[in-house]
C-alpha positions as CSV (number, residue, x, y, z in Angstrom):
1,M,-107.0,-76.0,-5.5
2,D,-108.7,-78.8,-3.5
3,D,-112.4,-79.2,-2.9
4,Q,-112.8,-78.8,0.9
5,G,-116.4,-80.0,1.2
6,G,-117.0,-82.6,3.8
7,K,-113.5,-82.8,5.0
8,A,-112.0,-82.4,8.4
9,M,-109.2,-80.0,9.1
10,L,-106.0,-81.1,10.7
11,T,-103.0,-79.1,11.9
12,V,-99.5,-79.1,10.4
13,M,-98.3,-80.8,13.6
14,E,-100.9,-83.6,13.2
15,I,-100.1,-84.2,9.6
16,L,-96.4,-84.2,10.1
17,S,-96.8,-86.7,13.0
18,Q,-97.5,-89.4,10.4
19,P,-94.6,-91.8,9.5
20,L,-94.4,-90.7,5.9
21,F,-93.2,-87.2,6.9
22,S,-90.5,-88.4,9.4
23,G,-87.7,-87.3,7.1
24,F,-89.0,-83.8,6.3
25,R,-86.6,-81.0,7.5
26,F,-87.6,-77.5,8.5
27,L,-86.0,-74.6,6.8
28,T,-88.0,-72.1,8.8
29,D,-88.9,-72.0,12.5
30,K,-91.9,-74.0,13.8
31,S,-94.2,-71.2,14.6
32,G,-96.8,-72.5,12.1
33,L,-97.3,-76.0,13.6
34,Y,-100.9,-75.2,14.5
35,N,-101.8,-73.9,11.0
36,V,-104.9,-75.8,9.8
37,I,-104.6,-77.9,6.7
38,S,-107.7,-78.0,4.6
39,G,-106.4,-79.6,1.4
40,V,-103.3,-80.3,-0.8
41,G,-102.0,-78.6,-3.9
42,I,-99.1,-78.9,-6.3
43,F,-97.1,-75.9,-7.4
44,E,-94.7,-76.3,-10.4
45,W,-95.4,-73.8,-13.3
46,E,-98.0,-71.4,-12.0
47,S,-97.4,-67.7,-12.2
48,K,-98.0,-65.3,-9.3
49,E,-101.4,-64.3,-10.7
50,V,-102.5,-68.0,-11.0
51,I,-101.3,-68.7,-7.5
52,R,-103.5,-65.8,-6.1
53,S,-106.5,-67.2,-7.9
54,E,-106.0,-70.9,-7.6
55,F,-104.3,-71.6,-4.3
56,N,-106.5,-71.5,-1.1
57,P,-105.5,-70.6,2.5
58,G,-104.7,-73.7,4.5
59,E,-103.3,-75.8,1.6
60,F,-100.5,-78.3,2.0
61,V,-98.4,-77.2,-1.0
62,I,-95.8,-79.5,-2.5
63,T,-93.3,-78.6,-5.2
64,T,-89.9,-79.4,-6.8
65,L,-89.4,-75.7,-7.6
66,S,-88.7,-76.7,-11.2
67,Y,-90.1,-73.3,-12.2
68,A,-87.3,-71.5,-10.3
69,R,-84.7,-73.7,-12.0
70,E,-84.9,-71.6,-15.2
71,N,-85.9,-68.3,-13.5
72,I,-84.8,-68.1,-9.8
73,D,-86.2,-64.7,-9.1
74,A,-89.6,-65.6,-10.6
75,G,-89.7,-68.8,-8.6
76,I,-88.9,-67.0,-5.3
77,E,-91.6,-64.5,-6.1
78,C,-94.0,-67.3,-6.5
79,L,-93.1,-68.7,-3.0
80,H,-93.7,-65.2,-1.6
81,A,-97.1,-65.3,-3.3
82,L,-97.9,-68.7,-1.7
83,I,-97.0,-67.2,1.7
84,G,-99.3,-64.3,1.0
85,Q,-102.1,-66.8,0.2
86,K,-101.7,-68.1,3.8
87,V,-101.2,-71.7,2.7
88,A,-100.6,-74.0,5.7
89,L,-97.1,-75.1,4.7
90,I,-94.8,-75.5,1.7
91,A,-92.9,-78.8,1.2
92,I,-90.1,-78.7,-1.4
93,K,-88.6,-81.8,-2.8
94,D,-84.8,-81.3,-2.9
95,I,-84.2,-82.1,-6.5
96,Y,-83.1,-78.6,-7.5
97,F,-82.8,-76.6,-4.3
98,R,-81.6,-77.3,-0.8
99,E,-81.6,-73.8,0.6
100,L,-83.6,-70.6,0.2
101,P,-82.8,-66.9,0.4
102,D,-82.8,-65.4,3.9
103,D,-85.5,-62.8,3.0
104,L,-87.9,-65.6,1.9
105,I,-87.2,-67.5,5.2
106,Q,-87.9,-64.3,7.1
107,D,-91.1,-63.7,5.2
108,A,-92.3,-67.3,6.0
109,N,-91.4,-67.0,9.7
110,Q,-93.2,-63.6,10.0
111,N,-96.3,-65.1,8.5
112,H,-95.9,-68.4,10.3
113,I,-95.8,-70.5,7.2
114,P,-93.4,-73.5,7.6
115,I,-91.2,-74.4,4.7
116,L,-89.7,-77.9,4.7
117,L,-87.3,-79.9,2.5
118,F,-87.8,-83.6,1.7
119,S,-86.5,-86.4,-0.5
120,G,-87.4,-89.9,-1.4
121,V,-91.1,-89.4,-1.1
122,N,-93.4,-89.4,-4.1
123,F,-95.9,-86.6,-4.6
124,E,-98.6,-89.2,-5.1
125,D,-97.9,-90.7,-1.6
126,I,-98.1,-87.3,0.0
127,I,-101.4,-86.4,-1.7
128,F,-102.9,-89.8,-0.7
129,N,-101.7,-89.5,2.9
130,V,-102.9,-85.9,3.4
131,K,-106.3,-86.6,1.7
132,N,-106.7,-89.8,3.7
133,A,-105.8,-88.0,6.9
134,L,-108.4,-85.3,6.2
135,L,-111.0,-88.0,6.6
136,A,-111.3,-87.6,10.4
137,N,-112.0,-91.2,11.2
138,N,-109.0,-92.4,9.2
139,F,-106.7,-90.1,11.0
140,N,-108.1,-90.9,14.4
141,E,-107.9,-94.6,13.8
142,G,-104.2,-94.3,12.8
143,M,-103.5,-92.3,16.0
144,V,-105.4,-94.8,18.2
145,H,-103.3,-97.6,16.7
146,R,-100.1,-95.8,17.4
147,I,-101.1,-95.1,21.0
148,N,-102.2,-98.7,21.5
149,N,-98.9,-99.9,20.3
150,L,-97.3,-98.5,23.5
151,F,-99.2,-101.1,25.5
152,Q,-98.9,-104.3,23.4
153,T,-95.6,-105.5,25.1
154,Q,-93.2,-104.1,27.7
155,H,-90.7,-102.0,25.7
156,S,-87.3,-100.7,26.5
157,P,-87.2,-96.9,27.4
158,E,-85.6,-96.3,24.0
159,M,-88.3,-98.2,22.1
160,T,-91.0,-96.5,24.1
161,L,-89.6,-93.1,23.2
162,S,-89.5,-94.1,19.5
163,L,-93.2,-95.2,19.7
164,I,-94.1,-91.9,21.4
165,K,-92.4,-89.8,18.8
166,A,-94.4,-91.8,16.2
167,I,-97.5,-90.4,17.9
168,N,-96.2,-86.8,17.8
169,P,-92.6,-86.0,16.9
170,F,-93.0,-82.5,18.5
171,F,-93.7,-83.7,22.0
172,R,-91.7,-82.0,24.7
173,T,-90.3,-83.9,27.8
174,Q,-92.7,-82.4,30.3
175,H,-96.2,-83.7,29.8
176,I,-99.6,-84.3,31.4
177,C,-102.6,-86.3,30.1
178,C,-106.3,-86.0,30.7
179,L,-109.3,-88.0,29.7
180,C,-112.5,-86.1,29.1
181,R,-115.8,-88.1,29.3
182,P,-119.3,-86.8,28.9
183,I,-121.1,-86.3,32.2
184,S,-124.7,-87.1,31.1
185,G,-126.3,-90.1,29.3
186,D,-125.9,-93.8,29.2
187,E,-122.9,-95.5,27.6
188,S,-124.4,-95.3,24.1
189,E,-125.3,-91.7,24.5
190,K,-121.8,-90.8,25.8
191,T,-120.3,-92.5,22.8
192,S,-122.5,-90.4,20.5
193,Q,-121.5,-87.2,22.4
194,V,-117.8,-88.1,22.0
195,D,-118.3,-88.7,18.2
196,A,-120.2,-85.4,17.9
197,Y,-117.5,-83.5,19.8
198,Y,-114.7,-84.9,17.6
199,K,-116.5,-84.1,14.4
200,E,-116.8,-80.5,15.6
201,Y,-113.2,-80.5,16.8
202,T,-111.9,-81.4,13.3
203,H,-113.8,-78.6,11.7
204,I,-113.4,-75.7,14.1
205,R,-109.9,-75.3,15.6
206,K,-109.0,-73.2,18.6
207,G,-106.5,-73.3,21.4
208,P,-104.2,-70.7,23.0
209,L,-100.9,-72.5,22.3
210,S,-97.4,-71.4,21.7
211,P,-96.0,-73.7,18.9
212,E,-92.5,-73.0,20.1
213,Q,-93.3,-74.2,23.6
214,D,-96.4,-76.5,23.5
215,A,-97.4,-79.6,21.6
216,Y,-100.5,-81.7,22.1
217,T,-102.4,-84.6,20.6
218,L,-106.1,-85.2,20.9
219,V,-107.5,-88.7,20.2
220,K,-111.1,-90.0,20.2
221,Y,-111.9,-93.3,22.0
222,S,-115.4,-94.7,22.3
223,F,-115.3,-93.9,26.0
224,G,-113.9,-90.4,25.9
225,I,-111.5,-87.8,24.5
226,L,-107.8,-88.4,25.4
227,V,-105.6,-85.3,25.4
228,I,-101.8,-85.6,25.6
229,F,-100.3,-82.2,26.4
230,S,-96.6,-81.4,26.5
231,S,-94.7,-78.2,27.1
232,N,-91.3,-76.6,27.8
233,A,-93.0,-74.9,30.8
234,D,-92.3,-75.8,34.3
235,L,-94.0,-78.9,35.7
236,T,-95.9,-76.6,38.1
237,E,-97.4,-74.8,35.1
238,L,-98.5,-77.8,33.1
239,Q,-101.9,-78.3,34.6
240,K,-102.7,-74.6,34.2
241,R,-101.7,-74.6,30.6
242,L,-103.6,-77.8,30.0
243,F,-106.8,-76.2,31.4
244,A,-106.3,-73.2,29.1
245,L,-106.0,-75.6,26.1
246,L,-109.2,-77.5,27.1
247,Q,-111.1,-74.3,27.3
248,G,-109.9,-73.3,23.9
249,L,-110.9,-76.7,22.6
250,D,-114.4,-76.4,24.0
251,L,-113.9,-79.3,26.4
252,K,-116.0,-77.7,29.0
253,R,-116.1,-78.8,32.6
254,T,-119.9,-78.5,32.6
255,D,-120.1,-81.1,29.9
256,F,-117.2,-83.4,30.6
257,R,-115.7,-85.2,33.6
258,I,-111.9,-84.7,33.5
259,G,-109.3,-87.2,34.8
260,L,-105.8,-85.8,35.2
261,S,-102.5,-87.7,35.3
262,S,-99.6,-86.5,37.4
263,P,-97.3,-84.0,35.6
264,S,-94.2,-85.8,34.5
265,D,-90.8,-84.7,33.2
266,D,-90.0,-88.1,31.7
267,L,-91.6,-88.6,28.3
268,S,-90.9,-92.4,28.4
269,Q,-93.5,-92.5,31.2
270,L,-96.2,-91.4,28.8
271,P,-98.0,-94.8,28.8
272,F,-98.4,-94.6,32.6
273,S,-99.6,-91.0,32.3
274,I,-102.3,-92.1,29.8
275,Q,-103.4,-94.8,32.2
276,E,-103.4,-92.4,35.2
277,S,-105.8,-90.1,33.3
278,I,-108.1,-92.9,32.5
279,Y,-108.2,-94.2,36.0
280,A,-108.6,-90.7,37.4
281,C,-111.6,-90.1,35.1
282,A,-113.2,-93.4,36.3
283,V,-112.8,-92.3,39.9
284,A,-114.4,-88.9,39.0
285,E,-117.3,-90.8,37.6
286,I,-117.7,-93.1,40.6
287,K,-117.4,-90.1,43.0
288,Q,-119.5,-87.8,40.8
289,K,-116.7,-85.2,40.6
290,Q,-116.1,-82.9,37.7
291,I,-112.3,-83.1,38.0
292,M,-110.1,-85.8,39.6
293,E,-106.3,-85.9,39.8
294,F,-104.8,-89.4,39.9
295,N,-102.7,-88.6,42.9
296,Q,-105.8,-87.5,44.8
297,S,-107.7,-90.7,44.1
298,G,-106.7,-92.6,47.2
299,I,-106.6,-96.3,47.2
300,Y,-107.8,-96.3,43.6
301,T,-104.3,-95.3,42.6
302,F,-103.2,-99.0,43.0
303,L,-106.5,-100.9,43.0
304,A,-107.5,-99.5,39.5
305,P,-104.3,-100.7,37.7
306,L,-104.1,-103.9,39.6
307,R,-107.8,-104.8,39.5
308,H,-107.2,-107.8,37.1
309,H,-104.0,-109.0,38.9
310,S,-104.4,-112.7,39.7
311,W,-104.2,-112.1,43.5
312,M,-106.8,-109.3,43.2
313,E,-109.0,-111.5,41.1
314,K,-108.8,-114.2,43.7
315,F,-109.7,-111.9,46.5
316,F,-112.5,-110.2,44.6
317,H,-114.2,-113.4,43.3
318,R,-114.0,-115.2,46.6
319,I,-116.1,-112.5,48.3
320,E,-118.4,-111.7,45.3
321,H,-119.1,-115.4,44.6
322,S,-119.8,-116.2,48.3
323,L,-122.2,-113.3,48.8
324,S,-123.9,-113.7,45.4
325,Q,-124.4,-117.4,45.9
326,Y,-126.0,-116.9,49.3
327,D,-128.2,-114.1,48.0
328,E,-129.4,-116.3,45.2
329,S,-130.1,-119.3,47.5
330,H,-131.8,-117.3,50.2
331,N,-133.4,-114.5,48.2
332,S,-131.4,-112.0,50.3
333,N,-129.4,-108.8,49.6
334,L,-126.1,-109.3,51.3
335,L,-124.0,-108.1,48.4
336,E,-126.0,-104.9,48.0
337,T,-125.9,-104.3,51.7
338,V,-122.1,-104.6,51.8
339,L,-121.6,-102.2,48.8
340,T,-124.0,-99.7,50.3
341,Y,-122.4,-100.0,53.7
342,S,-119.1,-99.0,52.1
343,K,-120.5,-96.1,50.2
344,C,-122.1,-94.8,53.4
345,N,-118.6,-94.8,55.1
346,Q,-119.6,-97.9,57.0
347,N,-122.3,-96.1,58.9
348,I,-125.1,-98.4,59.7
349,S,-127.8,-95.7,60.2
350,Q,-127.0,-94.2,56.8
351,T,-127.0,-97.6,55.2
352,A,-130.4,-98.4,56.7
353,D,-131.8,-95.1,55.3
354,V,-130.5,-95.7,51.8
355,L,-131.9,-99.3,51.7
356,F,-135.1,-98.4,53.5
357,Q,-134.4,-101.0,56.2
358,H,-134.2,-101.0,60.0
359,S,-130.7,-100.6,61.5
360,N,-131.1,-104.0,63.1
361,T,-131.7,-105.6,59.7
362,I,-128.4,-104.0,58.4
363,R,-126.6,-105.3,61.5
364,Y,-128.0,-108.8,61.0
365,R,-126.9,-108.8,57.3
366,L,-123.4,-107.6,58.1
367,E,-123.0,-110.2,60.8
368,K,-124.2,-112.8,58.3
369,T,-121.5,-111.8,55.8
370,K,-118.9,-112.1,58.5
371,T,-120.0,-115.7,59.2
372,I,-120.1,-116.6,55.5
373,L,-116.6,-115.1,54.8
374,K,-115.2,-116.4,58.1
375,I,-113.9,-113.0,59.3
376,D,-114.1,-112.6,63.1
377,D,-112.2,-109.3,63.6
378,A,-114.3,-106.2,63.1
379,L,-111.5,-104.0,61.8
380,E,-110.3,-106.7,59.4
381,Y,-113.9,-107.1,58.2
382,N,-114.3,-103.4,57.5
383,I,-111.0,-103.2,55.7
384,Q,-111.8,-106.2,53.5
385,M,-115.3,-105.0,52.7
386,H,-114.0,-101.5,51.8
387,L,-111.3,-102.9,49.5
388,F,-113.9,-105.3,47.9
389,S,-116.4,-102.5,47.4
390,V,-113.8,-100.2,45.8
391,L,-112.7,-103.0,43.5
392,Y,-116.4,-103.7,42.6
393,E,-117.0,-100.1,41.7
394,I,-113.8,-99.6,39.6
395,R,-114.3,-102.9,37.8
396,A,-118.0,-102.2,37.1
397,T,-117.0,-98.7,35.7
398,L,-114.0,-99.7,33.6
399,N,-115.5,-102.9,32.2
400,T,-117.7,-100.9,29.9
401,W,-114.8,-98.8,28.5
402,S,-113.1,-101.3,26.3
403,L,-109.6,-100.7,27.8
404,S,-107.9,-104.0,26.7
405,D,-105.6,-102.2,24.2
406,L,-104.6,-99.5,26.8
407,E,-103.3,-101.7,29.5
408,F,-100.0,-103.5,29.9
409,P,-100.0,-107.3,29.5
410,G,-98.6,-109.6,32.1
411,C,-100.7,-108.5,35.1
412,E,-102.5,-111.9,35.4
């Protein structure tokens, strides 16, 4: 019924995650949640023959079943015909009917076609909402907005869960997040790769998922693809099932660095899981790893989220300003030397090789930084320089990612 040219394709789960559909009630099971929606159509008076010629696979069909009011058997046959056309779902406004025959429900379940009841929503609003969502950027912008809402203020656990269900009402309790970021290219090229992937994702759907067990949401940010995956499976199985999903979605490890959050069995912790995946991906980029788990990222686990805390800022800027100011005044390279020294595991010989300097030159520069920063103890100096260098790297990496909407306020 609808022209599908130039449109994205969304799943039933993604469409029903929007607020307009919050009151829709399933008459069938939920085995069709991953059906792909390609358009929207209205069924009211069409015959079986018209349905077979006019309704397309993948359509979101809305109806009042007014046709069945006068001829129940003919109306039910038409619903069977819609199921046979492999429409994505059938939504019935409960003006005339609030239940359906068991054989129809069984037919819908066997063919994985959800049938839902609703009231109080106009057809025009449904049509506008679905058509608007099928414009990929519009749907993604709405999803980004709902995710960002999790971080605007500190919410109660109950409010947090409500906001999470607004993202995807089908989320299970157990969840894990990952951020996938292109490996190659500068920041502009990576953004273009992310856009290209998302465009492809909304037109070609894959993914080995069990709709009765798994639910996921994929969101495009300028800096990467965020995937929130939830399942009824054991926590120990979450990562394995997530990797299977990523493979099905063509998020290949050869093309993307992947940052993984810790598996969690508390859905109210989803905002932290999202942040963990982002920080883990940043560490993967710093360390040039294909995959990084947040819990395996060492001191980054606390330095990344606290990098803008007022005490961290004071510590960082004291060292950065002191060394940069000296470098500028004396045409020297103390800051570069300290950062390289840390990357080389505080090995003077390796640092000298990387900077093409004599080892004695490196020793002189390090001693000079001790004097400038007034640090006498060697161990204390190495600890501070390592912490500073890690902060420098994580700040430099994340400052280009536009994360302000994905971090909790109040850390200043």
